N, C-alpha and C positions, 0 to 999 in steps of 0.2 A: 301645455295648453295650444300651443302653436303647431304643434304637430299634428293637432285635432282638427282645425280648422280647415274647412274646404277649401280645397284649389282647383282650379280651373281644369278640365278633362284634356288630355292630348288624344283627341280621337281624326285628327286631319292628316290624310295621306297625300303622297304625292297627286295623284290625280283629282282629289276633291279640293286641295289647295291651288292648283292650275286652272280647276275650273272657277274659283272662288277670284283669283288671280283676272281671268278673264271677265268674268260677269263685271269687275267694275274699272275694267279698261275698254274693252268693247261695249261702251255704253252707248246710251240715247244720242249722244253727240255726234257720233258719225252718221247717222239718220239725216242730220242737217249740214253737217261740216262738208259730206262729199261735194255737194255742190256748191260751196262756196269756195273749196279748194279749186274745183274746176274755172270757176268763173275767173280764177288769179292765173291759173297755172295752164288751162286750154286742155291740150292733149295729153300735157307732160305732166299732170295730174298725178300719174304713178310715181312721175321721179319725185317730186314733191312731197308725197308719202314715205318715199325711201329714205330722200334727205330727212324728213322728221323725224324716221324712227333711229335713224346713226344719232342724231343730235340726243335723242332721247336714250340712246343708249348708255351714253357716258354715268347718268345720274344712275340708270338701272345696276350697271357694274356695281356703283359705289354703295347704293342698298344693299345688293347680293352679299358683298364681301361683309360689310358692315352685321348684316343678319345672321351671317355666321358666326362672327367675333363675339356679338351680343345677343343672342337671341331671347329677349325680352317684350314685354308688352308696352306701350309707349317707347317703341323702337327708338323713334324720329329724337326725342329725349335723351335716352341713353345715350346714343351715340355723341350727340353735342356734349353731352358733360365730358364723357372719355376723351373726345376729342377736342374740345374747346376747354375742358376744365374749368367749367362753370355751370355752378348749381344753379343761380337765376335764371341765366341764360337756357340752360335745359328745361326747366320749366316753362318759361316764356315759349319755349320751341313746342313742349309738348301739349300745351293749352291752342298754340295756333293751329296744331294737327285736328285737334278735339273740334275746334270751332270749325274750321274747313271742312269737315265730316259732315257737321249740323250743318252749317250753310250750305253745302252741297247738296245734302237729301232732302232740305227744304226747295232749294232750288227743283232739283228733278221732282218730287212732289206737284210743285207748283207746274210744272212742265206737261205733268202727266194729264193735267182738268182737261185739256182740250181732247185726248185722244179717248181717255175714257167717256167722256161727256156724248161722243158720235154714237157709243153704244148703253148708255145708262142715261136716262133724264134726270138727273139731280142736279141740286144746285152746287156751283161748285165749293161753296164752302165745306156742304156735306160731303162731298168727294175728296176732298183734302183731309178731314176729319176721317172718315173711314181708311183712307189709305193708310193713314200713320200710324193710326190703332192695331190697325191690321198687322203691317208690318214690323212696328214695335214691339208685340207680343208675339210676333214669330221668333226675333231677335233675342226676346227673354226666356225662348220655349228650351234652348239648348243650342251648345254650337254646331254639332254634328247633324241635329237636325234642321237648323237655321242654313247651315252650309249645303246641305244635301238639295232643300229648297231652292237657294241660290243657284247651284250648280243645275239642276233643271231648267230653271229659268235663263241660264248661259246657254244651254245646249239649244233650246228653242231660240235663242237670241241668234247664234253660230248659224243655225239653220235656215234663219231668215236671211242672214247675210249670204248664205251659200245660194239660197232661193233666185237673190237679187244678180248674182253673179251668173249663176245659169242664163236669167232672163236677159242679162246684157249682152250675154255671148249670143244667144238665141236671136234677138233683135239684131245685131249686127251680120248675122248669116242669111236674114232675110229681108233685111233693109240695106244694100250696099249703098245706096245711094246717098246714104246721111254721113259714110264715112268720113272723115276728114283727109284730106291731101296731106302726106307726110310734110312737114315743114322743114325749113332750115333752121338752125340752132343759131341764135345770134343775143346780143346784149339783153334786148328785150325780153326775148323767153327765157334769159336766166334770170332776170328780177321777176318775172312770171312765177317761177317755178321756186324762189328763195320766198315770194310772198305768200303762196301757198303751202311752203313747208311751216311758214309761220303757224299760219291756221292750224296745218294737220299736226302740229306737235302736240296742242292740245288733246287730240283724239288718242294720244299714247297715255295722257295722267291716267294711272290709279293704282298701278302697280305698286305704289310706295305701299298703299294699305295694307298688303299682304303682311308686311312686318308686325303689324301691332296683334296680329292672332298665332304670335309664335309660340307663347306659350300653349296651345294648343295644336301642336304640330308635332308628329311623329319624328321621330331622329332629324330634328329639327337644323340642326347644323349643316347637314346634306340638303333635307329635304326644299327647305324655305330658300335658298340660293339656286338652286335648280328649278324651283316653280319661277321664280321671278323672272329667269332667264328664258324658259319656255314660253312663260307668256307673252314676253317681249317679242320673242320670234314668231309665235301664232299670229299675234295683232299684226305684227309688220306685214306678214304673208297674205291673210285675209286682208287687210287694207289694199297693199298693191292690185292685188287680183281684183276686187271690187271697184276701185278706181279704174284700172284699165277695162273693165265690161261697159262700167258706166259710159266712158268717152266714147266708147265704140259705138254704145246706140245710140245715145242720145247726143245733140251739139252741146258743147260746153257752155253755151250760152244761155239756150236752155234748160240746162242742169241749174246755173247758178240763178236765173229768174224764178225756179220752182220751189213753193215753200216746202215741199214734200220730195226733195229728187229720187229718193230710192224708191217711191211708190209709182212714181213717174219710169225709171226703167224697167220695172216690173212689168207694168202695162203696157210697156210699149214691146216689150220682147213677149210679153203672154197673150195680150188682148185682154187680158181678165181684170176684175174689179181689184182696186188696191186695198180693199178692207182685210185681206190678210197680212199685209204687210204691218198695216195701222195697229193691228191687233199683237204684231212679234213687237212693234216697238211699245206697245204698253207693259210688255214683259220685260222689255230692255230697261225701260225707265223703271219698274217697280224693282227690278234687279239691282239697279244701281242705287236706288235709296237703302234697301234693303244693307245693302254692304257697309254705305256709308254711315248706318246706324249702329251696325256692329263694330265697325272699326272705332268710332268715336268713342263708345261705350268702354272698350278695352283700352284705349288710350287713359280714359280717367281712373280705369281702373289700375292699370299699370303705375302714374301718377302718385296713386293712392299708394300703392303697395311700397313706393321709393321713398315712402314718408312727407310727399310734397302737397299733398292733398289731403282733406277729413277722412280718418280711417272709413267713414261709414262708406265711401265711393269704393272702396276696394274690400267690402264683405261680398262674399261669393254664396249664393244660395244652396244650402247641403242636396237638393233634389234637382234642379235645373242645372247645378255646376255653372252657371253664369252670374257676372256681377250685377245683381238687379237694381239697388240702388243707382248705381252709374248708369245704367238702360231705362231707367224710370225719368232719370234728369234729362238723356238726351231726346226721348220721345216727347218731354213737353219743351223742348226748345225748339225742337225741329217742327213742332206743330204752330208754336208761335211763330217763326219765323216765316212758315210757309203761309200762314193767314195774313199776316203785316205787311211783305215785302213782295215787292214782282220779282221777276224771275229773274231780269237783266242785272241789278243789282248785285242779286247772290251771286250770279252766276261769274261776273267779273272779281267780285270780293275772293271767291273759291281760288279762284286762278292765281291772285296776287299772292295767297296765305301759301298754297302750293308751291310755288316759285320760289319764294323767300325760305321756305323750308327746306327746298332743294337746295337751294345754296349756302347755307347752313351746315346740313349733314356733308354737301361736297367736300365743302373747307374742315369738315371734321374730320374726314378720311387721310384729305392731304395732310392735316398736322399728325396726326397717328403716323403715317407714314414717316414725313421730317423726323420726329422723334425717332423713330427706330429704325432710321438709316443707319447703317454697319453694324446692327445687332443681328444680323442674319434671321429674321423673322420672315418665314413666307406669307406673300400675300397673294389675293386670286388676280389682282390688276397692278399695274405699276403707277406710278406715283402720278405723271401725268395725265392720267385718266379721270381723276376726281378735280385734278385743277382745269380741264377743258369742262367739266359738271359744272365748274362753279362760275365759269365764263359763260357758257350758254346760258343758265338760270340767268344770271344780272343783267344779260342782253334781252331775254324774254320779260324780266321786269322793266326794264327801261321802256320794253316797247307798249308793254300793256298800261305802263303809267302814261307814257304820253298819247294813247289812246283814248284814256280815262280823261287826260285833259284838253284834247280836242273835241270830245263829244260835251 
């Protein structure tokens, strides 16, 4: 009977999976973060993004190796169970990941209301309900169909980023008077770069969601690690180019003061209306929410398949080949959170949850490598990589906790 039960369909190739990863990493956050990073680092904002990409790379490498070792849904829970040998902690991590995806999707939907309201004159509650239901039905439709749609949104999103990069360099060429002089590096500049890197780090979160569709990936042990590394490399390149164009086109202080810095760069470079960038921001927002809902449902499915949650959540619909009960639960939770809570506490909670998971996943790989020392088992990365990943993640947890306490 078990052999006759429907399973998730392996239909994700390397291009689709990489676009899936880019869609959740290059999210709506960069549309606001670029100004805040420039406010701290000034014309050195590109260096902040480069430093942030290096800090995030340690965890990305850990996830890449673990995804090849244990290509399962609810990946983080599996990694912690294998590395730290604790079923209870693994369940807690899995629930944290599902919760972070649900909370993140709710925060993203909340953030979409203002943009959508500019184009559709409906009450905020109606917009939230409409977005959640449409995205939820898309997630339930089928993994290939939903990821294909997410990939289309990602292409539009990346096109918007490239458009702003082009506009920024165009503005620099036509308005040399606003180009800042090349400053001399000193301790104050170094502190600004570090402060900017702390903010920019959050623009790289999202690649970790890819491991939770592992059971729907073709040739998963090769494809998934490569897709994670490609996602990080492309994201870093786009962010550095974007920040270079932004600080050349608009003075950093003006960028920091703008509520829509990317729209400002686009307008400064082209003289056109910023509505196109606002429309692209909507696609970025919807894309991020869709991917988070897919991810959260797969985590619940994976935990159920491992016997850690009720069997109902592990049921796969024979027609759609998606975990419909888990998806319905996620839709309801996202809708409730989006309607009941404002965006700021949702976003901050997401950051703390993700960083906690990062710490435990890096620690799990470090423990695995320590136990395997001397056994001659090959690995993608040396043991010091997850050790640095633990340190970076814990440092960001402390910084985030201090920020919460001060506010």
